[in-house]
C-alpha positions, 0 to 999 in steps of 0.5 A: 747118391741122389741129387736135388733137383736135377741139373737139367731142370734147374737150367730151364726154369725156376723151380717151385716146390710143392708137397704130394701126400702119398699112401705109404704102399704107393710111395714104396712103389714109386721109390722102388721104381726110381731106383730100378730106373736109377733116378730121383723120386722127383725126377720120375714124378715130374716125368709122369706129370708131363706125360700126363699133361701131354696126354691130357692136351692131346685128348683135349685138342680132339674135343676142342678143349685146351689144358693149361 
């Protein structure tokens, strides 16, 4: 049984809901990955976005531009 949103996220700050449109094939891959990791699609996508932003910030800092 999946929980939405994860309690650990709720305790930190208010949640803003957003919709993301995925091609069906990508949604299937994300769903399978979430099942394999025993997590929710929401938690998996949130983790990926955070990783992407951190990576983007590290790259931007090297060129003196800051994301966010």
